[in-house]
N, C-alpha and C positions, 0 to 999 in steps of 0.2 A: 362391426368391432375390431377396433385396431389390434394388432398383434402387440404383445409386450416390448418387443425390440424398436416398435414405431410409434411408442407413447411420445407425446411432445416434452421436451425437457424443462423441468421444474424452474421456476426463477433462481432457486438456491444454486442449481448446477450452471448458471449462465453468469454468475458473479463476474465483475471486473477485477482484474489482478490489483492486489493492494499491498500495501506495507501497515502494520501496526506501528503507531509512534506515541510514545509516552513524551508528551510536550510538557517539559519540566519549566517553562516559563510561567504556566498557571495550573500544573499539577493535574493534568487531565490526560485520558487517553483518546486517540482517534485514529482514523485512517486517512491514508493518502494514497491517490489511485494513479495508475499507468496513463500517461498522455496518449493522444491517438497516434502519435508518430511512433510510439514505443521507445522512445529514447531518455525517459525519466518519470519519476514519480513525483506528482507535485499536490500541494493542498496548502491549508492553513491550519493554525491552532483552532480547535472550536469556540474557546472563549474568547481570546484577544485578537485574532485575525493574522497573527504573525506568520508570513509566507514561508514555506518550507519547499524545496525541491532536491531530490535525490536521483543524480544522473545513474544511469544503466550502463555499464561497460560494454563496449561493443564486441569484446572477445569472450564475454561470458565467464569473465574470470573473478565476478564479484562474489560478495558474501552470500552464504546460504541461509542467513538470519532472516528471518521475517518481523522480528520485533524490535525497534529501536527507541533510543530516547534522543531528544533533542538538548542542546546547551551543555557544555560550550561546543562541542561538536558532535556530529552525529556518529553513534557507535552501536554496536549490538549489546543487547542486554545478557548479562551473563545469568 
């Protein structure tokens, strides 16, 4: 029997880093995920397929926000 500290990690704890996006083009919510290089989050609108890429700052001075809106510019939701 495994000790509690040696239990396998649940799928929920192994989630990929992501940003929540309100795609205003189609009024839907979705996620974009960090790329393998760790340089940007990228994805597409789940309804129309419009691409979106959000670069990650090298110095870590980016926004602390996790939910954003598209169009006309990507900006934090207040």
